[in-house]
TIZAMI-869497 format. One record per atom (N, C-alpha, C, O): z, x, y. Coordinates in steps of 0.001 Angstrom, whole numbers, padded with zeros to 6 digits, always signed. Example, Ala and Ser with C-alpha at 12.3 -4.5 7.8 and 13.67 -1.06 7.14 Angstrom:
<recs>
+007800+013190-005690;+007800+012300-004500;+007800+013200-003300;+008465+014236-003319;+007080+012850-002250;+007140+013670-001060;+007870+012900+000030;+008039+013409+001138;
</recs>
This chain:
<recs>
+011554-006015+015022;+011207-006727+013760;+010326-007938+014086;+010703-008778+014903;+009188-008025+013468;+008270-009133+013680;+008356-010100+012486;+008100-009691+011354;+008698-011329+012712;+008757-012333+011645;+007328-012761+011334;+006637-013325+012183;+006895-012484+010102;+005565-012845+009666;+005576-014186+008956;+004810-015091+009287;+006486-014298+007943;+006695-015529+007214;+008223-015645+006958;+008993-014808+007431;+008637-016643+006238;+010048-016785+005906;+010609-015643+005100;+011814-015397+005136;+009744-014919+004353;+010251-013825+003499;+009479-012529+003724;+009451-011664+002848;+008850-012387+004898;+008143-011139+005182;+008288-010795+006641;+008137-011656+007508;+008589-009501+006927;+008724-009006+008282;+007971-007682+008414;+007778-006935+007455;+007557-007436+009668;+006858-006194+009944;+007750-005291+010801;+008527-005748+011638;+007597-003982+010548;+008259-002957+011325;+007176-002198+012086;+006200-001736+011496;+007354-002075+013386;+006455-001274+014218;+007182-000027+014689;+008272-000112+015257;+006571+001145+014449;+007257+002392+014707;+006808+003036+016012;+005644+002973+016406;+007798+003668+016673;+007505+004499+017819;+007484+005962+017317;+008485+006467+016809;+006367+006603+017466;+006232+007984+016981;+006460+008983+018118;+005827+008870+019167;+007349+009955+017927;+007501+010988+018984;+006165+011691+019220;+005422+011972+018280;+005881+011963+020468;+004604+012552+020849;+004265+013813+020078;+003104+013979+019705;+005233+014742+019805;+004887+015977+019087;+004441+015697+017619;+003836+016562+016986;+004745+014490+017088;+004415+014196+015693;+003159+013316+015525;+002749+013012+014405;+002564+012917+016647;+001441+011969+016520;+000272+012487+015699;-000321+011753+014908;-000053+013758+015894;-001175+014340+015098;-000826+014358+013617;-001679+014090+012771;+000445+014680+013298;+000871+014722+011892;+000765+013344+011253;+000534+013240+010049;+000931+012284+012041;+000927+010936+011508;-000377+010171+011755;-000425+008943+011687;-001413+010928+012038;-002749+010298+012047;-003031+009734+010647;-002561+010289+009654;-003771+008668+010563;-004020+008058+009258;-005386+007388+009226;-006028+007159+010251;-005799+007084+007991;-007031+006354+007789;-006742+004936+007356;-005720+004700+006711;-007585+003992+007676;-007308+002609+007293;-007177+002460+005790;-008042+002909+005037;-006081+001822+005347;-005783+001627+003957;-004689+002526+003414;-004243+002344+002281;-004253+003491+004207;-003210+004420+003709;-001809+003789+003858;-001670+002696+004409;-000771+004497+003357;+000558+003955+003321;+001553+004964+003904;+001258+006152+004036;+002725+004460+004244;+003877+005330+004628;+004915+005246+003531;+005028+004237+002836;+005668+006315+003386;+006775+006358+002443;+008066+006412+003198;+008274+007319+004004;+008965+005438+002954;+010234+005336+003633;+011380+005719+002691;+011359+005422+001497;+012365+006380+003264;+013552+006729+002492;+014719+006065+003209;+014992+006381+004368;+015410+005150+002538;+016455+004370+003172;+017791+004509+002454;+017825+004749+001247;+018895+004359+003188;+020226+004426+002545;+020538+003122+001878;+020260+002051+002416;+021124+003211+000690;+021513+002008-000063;+022698+002315-000954;+022568+003048-001934;+023845+001765-000624;+025038+001924-001451;+025280+003365-001847;+025490+003672-003021;+025248+004264-000840;+025552+005639-001064;+024396+006484-001620;+024563+007677-001873;+023261+005879-001801;+022084+006581-002321;+020955+006501-001267;+021020+005709-000327;+019955+007317-001446;+018754+007222-000596;+017584+006861-001535;+017261+007586-002476;+016987+005739-001240;+015933+005199-002100;+014588+005295-001403;+014499+005180-000181;+013550+005506-002186;+012189+005717-001695;+011301+004548-002047;+011324+004074-003183;+010516+004072-001091;+009503+003076-001353;+008291+003342-000466;+008417+003853+000647;+007101+002983-000986;+005868+003135-000227;+005446+001788+000289;+005494+000800-000444;+005027+001725+001557;+004552+000490+002161;+003248+000752+002875;+003155+001677+003681;+002242-000048+002589;+000910+000131+003195;+000962-000213+004678;+001719-001081+005112;+000132+000498+005441;+000016+000235+006856;-000882-000984+007061;-002003-001035+006555;-000379-001953+007804;-001181-003133+008144;-001918-002912+009437;-002840-003660+009765;-001526-001898+010176;-002178-001589+011427;-003472-000802+011163;-003670-000264+010074;-004344-000745+012172;-005607+000026+012067;-005548+001184+013049;-005180+000996+014208;-005906+002379+012596;-005895+003518+013534;-006966+003394+014607;-006906+004078+015629;-007958+002515+014377;-009038+002345+015337;-008773+001238+016332;-009469+001131+017341;-007755+000395+016055;-007534-000788+016896;-006114-000823+017462;-005918-001198+018618;-005141-000443+016669;-003727-000617+017047;-003107+000661+017589;-003398+001753+017099;-002268+000532+018583;-001652+001671+019216;-000521+002274+018385;-000254+003472+018480;+000151+001445+017565;+001317+001913+016836;+001137+001642+015326;+000314+000825+014915;+001929+002351+014531;+001909+002176+013079;+002781+000952+012742;+003877+000780+013274;+002254+000117+011845;+003007-001083+011430;+002921-001230+009906;+001847-001148+009310;+004085-001450+009305;+004153-001795+007919;+004808-003155+007810;+005577-003556+008684;+004495-003882+006709;+005023-005224+006501;+005717-005248+005186;+005146-004815+004185;+006954-005746+005140;+007771-005732+003934;+008082-007175+003561;+008652-007927+004352;+007701-007548+002349;+008027-008869+001837;+009206-008759+000879;+009277-007834+000070;+010137-009717+000976;+011294-009725+000096;+010836-009827-001363;+009874-010521-001690;+011564-009107-002226;+011326-009203-003671;+012636-009588-004316;+013677-009035-003963;+012616-010511-005242;+013864-010896-005909;+014502-009675-006559;+013899-009031-007418;+015729-009362-006140;+016416-008220-006695;+015942-006910-006066;+016407-005844-006470;+015048-006953-005107;+014526-005749-004497;+015581-005085-003612;+016019-005667-002619;+015982-003880-003969;+017032-003210-003164;+016516-002871-001761;+017179-003187-000773;+015372-002248-001663;+014874-001745-000390;+014262-002840+000439;+014531-002939+001636;+013424-003683-000191;+012752-004747+000580;+013772-005669+001271;+013618-006040+002435;+014817-006023+000512;+015841-006893+001104;+016670-006187+002141;+017034-006779+003157;+016981-004909+001897;+017766-004119+002844;+016999-004021+004179;+017581-004237+005241;+015709-003699+004125;+014913-003576+005342;+014848-004887+006090;+014956-004905+007316;+014670-006012+005358;+014601-007302+006023;+015919-007689+006641;+015936-008349+007679;+017033-007297+006031;+018343-007795+006459;+019015-006867+007482;+019802-007345+008300;+018731-005562+007461;+019532-004599+008227;+018828-003855+009310;+019498-003375+010225;+017558-003722+009283;+016854-002933+010306;+016620-003774+011561;+016199-004929+011491;+016911-003153+012717;+016738-003803+013994;+016032-002912+014964;+015943-001709+014718;+015521-003431+016059;+014838-002645+017049;+015712-001502+017510;+016896-001705+017780;+015151-000285+017609;+015864+000885+018048;+016480+001694+016934;+016964+002801+017172;+016475+001168+015721;+017025+001894+014554;+016060+003067+014207;+014893+003073+014596;+016596+004037+013471;+015808+005173+012979;+015673+005108+011459;+016610+004745+010748;+014504+005461+010993;+014255+005547+009567;+013567+006844+009211;+012816+007399+010012;+013820+007320+008027;+013130+008530+007553;+011742+008100+006957;+011642+007238+006084;+010722+008752+007484;+009383+008369+007098;+008518+009639+006838;+008587+010614+007587;+007723+009594+005776;+006804+010669+005481;+005452+010372+006107;+005113+009204+006299;+004671+011395+006433;+003302+011174+006998;+002456+010312+006076;+002713+010248+004874;+001458+009653+006625;+000599+008775+005807;-000075+009494+004665;-000370+010687+004746;-000317+008749+003591;-000988+009288+002404;-001725+008161+001714;-001611+006998+002101;-002491+008518+000678;-003167+007491-000124;-004684+007604-000078;-005283+008005+000919;-005280+007226-001220;-006738+007342-001391;-007461+005976-001254;-008682+005900-001392;-006705+004926-000987;-007295+003590-000854;-007755+003480+000585;-007059+002918+001430;-008932+004019+000859;-009363+004176+002252;-010761+003603+002447;-011566+003505+001521;-011007+003228+003703;-012362+002838+004128;-013177+004128+004365;-012852+004936+005235;-014226+004288+003576;-015024+005521+003739;-016448+005202+004145;-017138+006084+004658;-016922+003975+003939;-018307+003606+004305;-018293+002302+005102;-018653+001240+004595;-017860+002413+006386;-017763+001193+007192;-019093+000507+007468;-019130-000653+007879;-020208+001248+007234;-021505+000631+007487;-021933-000349+006376;-022880-001114+006556;-021242-000321+005245;-021649-001170+004141;-020958-002563+004212;-019927-002734+004862;-021559-003521+003530;-020885-004826+003407;-019614-004677+002611;-019545-003844+001708;-018585-005481+002933;-017307-005390+002293;-016883-006752+001740;-017052-007781+002395;-016328-006740+000522;-015630-007921+000021;-014205-007462-000279;-013989-006575-001105;-013251-008067+000390;-011830-007674+000286;-011061-008738-000428;-011204-009923-000129;-010237-008330-001378;-009393-009270-002122;-007897-008865-001862;-007453-007771-002212;-007180-009787-001246;-005758-009540-001009;-004955-010658-001628;-005295-011835-001504;-003849-010260-002318;-002938-011213-002906;-001549-011018-002372;-000959-009952-002543;-001008-012049-001716;+000348-011987-001151;+000473-010838-000180;-000372-010675+000700;+001512-010040-000325;+001725-008893+000590;+000738-007774+000411;+000725-006823+001193;-000116-007873-000641;-001219-006942-000848;-002253-007043+000299;-003214-006274+000312;-002083-007950+001233;-002978-008078+002330;-002822-006898+003314;-003722-006663+004120;-001743-006179+003268;-001425-005184+004309;-002510-004093+004411;-003076-003926+005491;-002824-003346+003340;-003866-002311+003521;-005233-002943+003705;-006105-002367+004354;-005421-004118+003140;-006709-004838+003289;-006957-005183+004741;-008072-005030+005240;-005918-005649+005422;-006044-005961+006863;-006392-004731+007661;-007236-004782+008556;-005744-003619+007341;-006075-002372+008047;-007555-002003+007894;-008226-001642+008861;-008035-002102+006677;-009473-001782+006410;-010366-002801+007129;-011370-002419+007732;-010023-004056+007075;-010832-005115+007742;-010975-004843+009234;-012081-004885+009774;-009873-004570+009890;-009922-004360+011346;-010752-003110+011714;-011548-003138+012653;-010554-002036+010970;-011320-000824+011268;-012793-001042+011002;-013628-000599+011790;-013141-001718+009903;-014527-001931+009550;-015227-002738+010643;-016351-002410+011023;-014599-003761+011139;-015187-004522+012231;-015363-003710+013472;-016383-003804+014156;-014346-002894+013771;-014428-002027+014968;-015548-001022+014840;-016183-000689+015841;-015816-000527+013647;-016801+000541+013400;-018184-000039+013163;-019129+000722+012956;-018340-001354+013185;-019667-001937+013169;-020099-002608+011867;-021284-002903+011714;-019203-002858+010934;-019591-003543+009701;-020210-004893+010044;-019702-005622+010896;-021324-005220+009365;-022067-006451+009684;-021565-007674+008899;-021605-008799+009397;-021091-007436+007658;-020695-008596+006797;-019421-008246+006053;-019379-007275+005296;-018398-009028+006267;-017145-008861+005562;-016670-010212+005039;-016635-011185+005793;-016310-010286+003785;-015686-011479+003273;-014298-011116+002738;-014161-010238+001886;-013281-011798+003243;-011901-011621+002783;-011519-012809+001912;-011598-013949+002369;-011116-012577+000695;-010575-013576-000208;-009058-013321-000293;-008628-012291-000814;-008261-014256+000217;-006828-014033+000377;-006067-015094-000392;-006149-016275-000055;-005331-014702-001414;-004620-015608-002269;-003126-015617-001959;-002520-014564-001759;-002535-016816-001921;-001113-016997-001639;-000562-018218-002390;-001325-019017-002932;+000755-018349-002414;+001341-019515-003050;+000967-020797-002357;+000510-021755-002981;+001169-020800-001047;+000876-021987-000215;+000665-021518+001219;+000762-020331+001530;+000376-022479+002074;+000014-022125+003446;+001136-021393+004193;+000890-020484+004987;+002360-021811+003919;+003501-021171+004615;+003733-019697+004223;+004435-018965+004921;+003142-019283+003114;+003365-017893+002661;+002242-016971+003104;+002220-015802+002718;+001300-017475+003915;+000170-016603+004389;+000688-015676+005467;+001075-016102+006555;+000683-014376+005129;+001089-013346+006086;-000151-013073+007006;-001297-013100+006558;+000132-012817+008277;-000911-012564+009278;-001854-013741+009503;-003010-013560+009886;-001354-014933+009264;-002213-016119+009410;-002846-016221+010818;-004043-016457+010979;-001968-016029+011826;-002466-016155+013219;-003431-014994+013533;-004486-015209+014131;-003072-013788+013135;-003933-012663+013452;-005286-012789+012778;-006306-012474+013390;-005318-013237+011548;-006605-013418+010877;-007453-014505+011542;-008675-014395+011633;-006784-015538+011995;-007501-016614+012681;-008135-016067+013980;-009283-016377+014300;-007381-015270+014700;-007905-014722+015955;-009051-013763+015715;-010026-013758+016467;-008943-012939+014660;-010024-012005+014356;-011289-012787+013947;-012404-012458+014352;-011074-013824+013139;-012207-014661+012717;-012915-015314+013868;-014144-015381+013879;-012160-015807+014854;-012769-016435+016016;-013527-015439+016869;-014522-015786+017505;-013043-014162+016883;-013689-013130+017679;-014993-012642+016987;-015923-012200+017662;-015047-012727+015664;-016221-012193+014952;-016747-013232+013959;-016802-012945+012763;-017125-014393+014399;-017493-015494+013466;-018724-015197+012649;-018858-015725+011545;-019652-014357+013151;-020875-014077+012412;-020709-012899+011416;-021579-012664+010577;-019602-012180+011523;-019470-010988+010706;-018336-011083+009695;-018336-010350+008706;-017365-011973+009920;-016205-012083+009051;-016038-013525+008556;-016079-014490+009319;-015844-013616+007217;-015519-014890+006609;-014206-014755+005864;-014073-013865+005024;-013241-015598+006141;-011957-015560+005459;-011882-016783+004549;-012024-017924+004989;-011655-016503+003261;-011521-017566+002247;-010105-017549+001738;-009658-016565+001149;-009386-018653+001967;-007990-018765+001477;-007993-019413+000111;-008652-020431-000102;-007275-018839-000792;-007072-019447-002141;-005544-019673-002304;-004762-018726-002390;-005165-020946-002342;-003741-021284-002423;-003425-021819-003827;-004100-022702-004357;-002351-021232-004406;-001927-021710-005738;-001609-023198-005686;-001841-023910-006663;-001079-023683-004555;-000672-025096-004460;-001864-026017-004338;-001728-027231-004489;-003051-025449-004063;-004221-026306-003884;-005280-026024-004966;-005657-026912-005730;-005746-024776-005009;-006801-024434-005994;-006298-023896-007300;-007046-023795-008272;-004987-023535-007330;-004425-022866-008512;-004640-021368-008363;-005121-020885-007339;-004267-020643-009422;-004432-019174-009397;-005901-018793-009333;-006760-019503-009857;-006184-017670-008688;-007522-017135-008616;-008031-016870-010071;-007316-016289-010887;-009243-017296-010361;-009834-017096-011684;-011048-016158-011574;-011542-015874-010484;-011490-015708-012700;-012680-014875-012731;-013890-015646-012214;-014742-015079-011531;-013968-016923-012533;-015088-017727-012077;-015103-017807-010525;-016160-017752-009896;-013898-017940-009937;-013818-017974-008464;-014293-016649-007896;-015029-016626-006909;-013879-015539-008508;-014277-014245-008016;-015802-014095-008068;-016428-013624-007118;-016372-014499-009182;-017841-014427-009356;-018552-015198-008270;-019596-014782-007767;-017979-016308-007924;-018591-017129-006858;-018524-016461-005505;-019460-016543-004709;-017385-015785-005245;-017201-015184-003922;-018010-013893-003709;-018232-013495-002565;-018447-013243-004779;-019203-011997-004617;-020705-012232-004592;-021455-011277-004390;-021175-013447-004787;-022611-013694-004749;-023179-013348-003367;-022618-013698-002328;-024308-012651-003403;-024923-012251-002158;-024396-010940-001607;-024839-010481-000553;-023444-010330-002320;-022895-009058-001868;-023124-007944-002932;-022214-007213-003323;-024386-007873-003362;-024724-006999-004488;-024396-005513-004194;-023978-004785-005095;-024583-005076-002954;-024391-003659-002641;-023105-003394-001872;-022964-002363-001214;-022168-004334-001961;-020917-004209-001152;-019963-003229-001808;-020089-002852-002973;-018978-002832-000963;-017800-002092-001469;-016685-003147-001618;-016547-004048-000791;-015895-003005-002698;-014876-003981-003009;-013473-003304-002950;-013239-002260-003560;-012591-003924-002216;-011208-003436-002113;-010277-004515-002598;-010406-005677-002214;-009318-004129-003459;-008413-005072-004131;-006972-004576-004017;-006678-003424-004336;-006077-005454-003560;-004667-005124-003538;-003862-006409-003682;-004132-007399-003002;-002896-006389-004551;-002060-007579-004755;-001288-007432-006046;-001201-006329-006585;-000715-008535-006567;+000036-008481-007813;-000886-008009-008962;-002103-008186-008918;-000263-007408-009982;-001038-006835-011112;-002003-007818-011713;-003186-007493-011816;-001570-009040-012134;-002514-009961-012758;-003674-010375-011821;-004809-010565-012260;-003355-010504-010533;-004402-010809-009540;-005456-009707-009546;-006648-009995-009649;-005034-008457-009437;-005963-007352-009406;-006775-007217-010670;-007970-006922-010629;-006101-007441-011826;-006802-007388-013097;-007907-008432-013172;-009007-008149-013647;-007605-009664-012692;-008573-010705-012729;-009789-010375-011924;-010916-010590-012369;-009573-009848-010729;-010687-009480-009834;-011501-008377-010435;-012730-008437-010434;-010833-007358-010955;-011575-006175-011551;-012404-006631-012728;-013565-006242-012853;-011826-007455-013605;-012605-007918-014768;-013841-008657-014347;-014915-008436-014906;-013717-009539-013364;-014871-010324-012912;-015935-009408-012301;-017129-009591-012538;-015498-008429-011520;-016489-007508-010902;-017229-006694-011962;-018448-006538-011889;-016505-006186-012930;-017133-005386-013965;-018073-006260-014822;-019165-005835-015198;-017619-007486-015118;-018472-008408-015914;-019749-008759-015179;-020757-009068-015815;-019731-008719-013856;-020911-009008-013075;-021807-007786-012909;-022843-007853-012248;-021402-006671-013514;-022211-005493-013439;-021987-004566-012257;-022797-003680-011985;-020889-004777-011564;-020588-003960-010351;-020322-002541-010760;-019602-002293-011727;-020896-001603-010036;-020651-000205-010259;-019176+000085-010005;-018663-000240-008934;-018497+000681-010955;-017049+000927-010820;-016692+001815-009635;-015575+001783-009119;-017675+002609-009221;-017418+003475-008082;-017325+002730-006783;-016885+003288-005778;-017730+001483-006781;-017649+000654-005579;-016439-000285-005637;-016264-001128-004758;-015611-000138-006665;-014375-000954-006819;-013184-000082-006485;-012976+000948-007126;-012414-000466-005516;-011263+000303-005067;-010011-000532-005212;-009918-001621-004645;-009046-000032-005968;-007835-000795-006279;-006602+000024-005871;-006530+001227-006126;-005661-000632-005250;-004408+000013-004849;-003301-000431-005723;-002949-001611-005704;-002719+000456-006502;-001569+000134-007346;-000432+001111-007003;-000651+002315-006867;+000794+000562-006867;+001932+001397-006583;+002871+001402-007756;+003125+000377-008388;+003391+002606-008038;+004478+002766-009045;+005640+003430-008347;+005536+004592-007953;+006740+002729-008181;+007895+003281-007500;+008597+004306-008338;+008718+004127-009549;+009078+005408-007719;+009851+006394-008463;+011171+005775-008919;+011636+004826-008289;+011774+006261-009960;+013066+005735-010372;+014142+006027-009326;+014163+007112-008745;+015018+005082-009089;+016122+005329-008201;+017095+006316-008823;+017083+006502-010040;+017945+006959-008010;+018856+007939-008546;+019720+007484-009700;+019971+008253-010629;+020188+006215-009654;+021030+005693-010737;+020235+005225-011933;+020807+004773-012925;+018897+005329-011846;+018042+004953-012971;+017409+006177-013670;+016847+006055-014758;+017508+007333-013042;+016810+008516-013569;+017360+008984-014895;+016619+009464-015753;+018664+008844-015064;+019261+009336-016339;+018804+008481-017539;+018779+008946-018678;+018439+007194-017243;+018057+006337-018365;+016541+006209-018488;+016047+005545-019399;+015782+006856-017553;+014318+006762-017666;+013821+007494-018893;+014258+008615-019153;+012900+006880-019675;+012404+007510-020893;+011562+008724-020554;+010878+008740-019531;+011605+009706-021373;+010794+010938-021178;+010109+011287-022444;+010617+011016-023532;+008937+011898-022322;+008146+012269-023479;+008785+013476-024148;+009372+014317-023467;+008681+013580-025485;+009239+014716-026221;+008066+015646-026623;+007364+015365-027595;+007858+016733-025887;+006726+017579-026185;+006956+018339-027517;+008079+018517-027990;+005832+018763-028072;+005838+019579-029275;+006419+020937-028921;+005886+021626-028052;+007489+021328-029569;+008156+022606-029239;+007233+023818-029454;+007457+024888-028887;+006206+023634-030273;+005291+024715-030537;+004027+024701-029678;+003151+025555-029817;+003955+023711-028787;+002756+023565-027953;+002737+024646-026880;+003799+025136-026497;+001562+025035-026381;+001470+026019-025316;+002144+025460-024063;+002168+024250-023837;+002683+026355-023269;+003411+025931-022051;+003002+026787-020874;+002413+027856-021033;+003322+026304-019704;+003054+027051-018464;+004258+026840-017571;+004936+025815-017644;+004518+027843-016711;+005611+027786-015767;+005077+027320-014420;+004106+027866-013896;+005726+026308-013875;+005317+025766-012602;+006349+026112-011523;+007554+026000-011748;+005867+026529-010358;+006716+026749-009221;+006509+025630-008201;+005403+025463-007688;+007542+024875-007905;+007399+023732-007026;+008338+023874-005836;+009511+024215-005991;+007805+023606-004642;+008655+023616-003463;+008725+022167-002978;+007698+021571-002653;+009924+021603-002928;+010132+020226-002545;+011225+020113-001566;+012356+020515-001837;+010905+019544-000366;+011907+019411+000714;+012598+020733+001004;+013811+020786+001206;+011794+021819+001021;+012355+023085+001358;+013072+023832+000267;+013543+024947+000491;+013170+023234-000938;+013846+023901-002063;+012824+024234-003133;+011894+023470-003391;+013024+025424-003767;+012122+025913-004803;+012691+025568-006165;+013898+025657-006386;+011813+025173-007076;+012222+024808-008449;+011221+025448-009441;+010022+025506-009167;+011706+025902-010539;+010852+026434-011610;+010952+025495-012786;+012059+025183-013226;+009824+025033-013311;+009784+024077-014405;+008755+024501-015421;+007751+025136-015101;+009036+024127-016677;+008118+024416-017767;+007308+023176-018076;+007868+022084-018182;+006008+023320-018221;+005118+022233-018549;+004471+022534-019884;+003859+023590-020040;+004587+021632-020861;+003990+021827-022172;+002814+020884-022407;+002769+019793-021840;+001902+021285-023209;+000767+020447-023611;+001297+019169-024282;+002202+019209-025115;+000715+018064-023896;+001142+016786-024468;+002215+016084-023686;+002562+014947-024006;+002756+016729-022660;+003810+016140-021834;+003148+015611-020555;+002404+016353-019914;+003397+014338-020159;+002736+013790-018991;+002890+014684-017795;+003976+015210-017555;+001818+014876-017024;+001804+015818-015938;+002747+015496-014822;+003249+016394-014146;+003006+014185-014610;+003909+013791-013525;+005354+014058-013897;+006162+014325-013007;+005721+014000-015183;+007124+014111-015584;+007744+015416-015240;+008891+015412-014796;+007068+016587-015409;+007714+017840-015078;+008067+017959-013602;+008968+018714-013236;+007368+017221-012760;+007632+017289-011322;+008800+016456-010919;+009158+016467-009741;+009430+015723-011824;+010620+014964-011527;+011825+015895-011578;+012565+015949-012560;+011987+016621-010484;+013070+017633-010444;+014403+016914-010419;+014592+016012-009603;+015341+017286-011291;+016652+016619-011309;+017272+016620-009931;+017366+017653-009268;+017690+015446-009519;+018369+015314-008237;+017422+015149-007052;+017879+014983-005921;+016088+015193-007295;+015139+015067-006200;+014550+013678-006222;+014659+012948-007207;+013923+013327-005112;+013267+012049-004979;+011866+012279-004349;+011750+013021-003374;+010832+011662-004888;+009505+011830-004306;+008719+010528-004513;+008959+009816-005488;+007785+010210-003609;+006987+009013-003800;+005959+009265-004910;+005517+010396-005105;+005582+008199-005637;+004587+008296-006692;+003658+007116-006633;+003717+006244-007499;+002801+007061-005636;+001887+005922-005554;+000709+006037-006508;+000014+007052-006546;+000504+004988-007267;-000684+004845-008105;-000924+006059-008995;-002075+006375-009293;+000122+006742-009424;+000029+007867-010318;-000888+008974-009803;-001400+009763-010596;-001103+009045-008493;-001930+010119-007933;-001028+011183-007372;-000078+010894-006644;-001339+012451-007726;-000519+013546-007230;-000936+013865-005814;-002119+013770-005485;+000003+014240-004968;-000314+014660-003603;+000769+015608-003117;+001901+015587-003602;+000404+016432-002158;+001385+017326-001585;+002450+016535-000839;+002131+015525-000211;+003673+016954-000888;+004772+016198-000246;+005220+016953+001012;+005885+017983+000912;+004856+016443+002194;+005304+017104+003434;+006728+016735+003758;+007360+015937+003066;+007224+017334+004832;+008619+017152+005166;+008867+015719+005688;+007985+015088+006269;+010062+015249+005463;+010472+013940+005977;+010580+014001+007489;+010949+015039+008039;+010272+012934+008153;+010454+012824+009582;+011263+011551+009869;+011198+010566+009133;+012016+011612+010954;+012796+010435+011349;+012135+009783+012535;+011920+010398+013579;+011814+008503+012341;+011175+007728+013393;+012145+006650+013901;+013039+006189+013192;+011922+006284+015139;+012592+005145+015708;+011658+003993+015793;+010481+004167+016106;+012150+002813+015521;+011403+001613+015760;+011475+001308+017230;+012565+001256+017799;+010317+001101+017869;+010288+000964+019307;+010346-000467+019816;+010678-001399+019083;+010016-000613+021082;+010080-001927+021695;+009160-002925+021025;+009435-004125+021028;+008074-002443+020453;+007162-003367+019762;+007871-004176+018712;+007495-005311+018421;+008909-003582+018140;+009661-004261+017061;+010453-005457+017589;+011046-006195+016803;+010470-005655+018888;+011256-006793+019428;+010437-008074+019514;+010944-009111+019942;+009180-008004+019112;+008355-009183+019167;+008855-010293+018284;+008246-011361+018231;
</recs>
């Protein structure tokens, strides 16, 4: 376990050699963890802060959330040498054009996939990168030392701009507009709290930025087992056309009916099953794997 700040820790995983190819990833992707909690197994997605081009091992960073079942459990109970159930990397928030200029916006723990993209882009030859990183105060800056070291190593190619609520206040659209000047053809990556991401996106669109160059990472956690019974569901029109879906999940087959007008993700919520649902994007669900946290976690 690596102490990043008073309320954020990183887990570094040791991957068994036979699984290394399965767990190859692209900068910006995430891992899905399934952890035990009060007799249940809960699922959460955590972005990789490591870079496949720079770092030898996979690293995720978990910040405590008030009332967060999994984030607090991971911070309080996981120790070096423990095993966790992990799914192979997934996600579409990826670095695809490392040759282009980049402007990266990270808010709080949203820095994790942004850091992965930043490190890979520098390694692959990006000439100009600006990181705008917003936090409550200086003590809450995750990866402060690592960012300083990267900046010193690449002073002509990387600029890090810290925006602290305690000093400048919350990031505003005017601040965003100022930070993107001179980056007319850049790719923009945004990850952080909802209001933070909305502010950045509005400013970019107002400035005339092509929406295809704006990349945003939003996570929607699946309902926990004790919340599924109370989760609202859409009521489809009984006379609407329907189709039969055959779904294989964790080695089990399920047959479900899908009707017109019913949200496409809802039929896939098989009773008694659990699956990750990042950013409302559908993806194939591979088998769970159990990883051990290795010696790197003792740092």
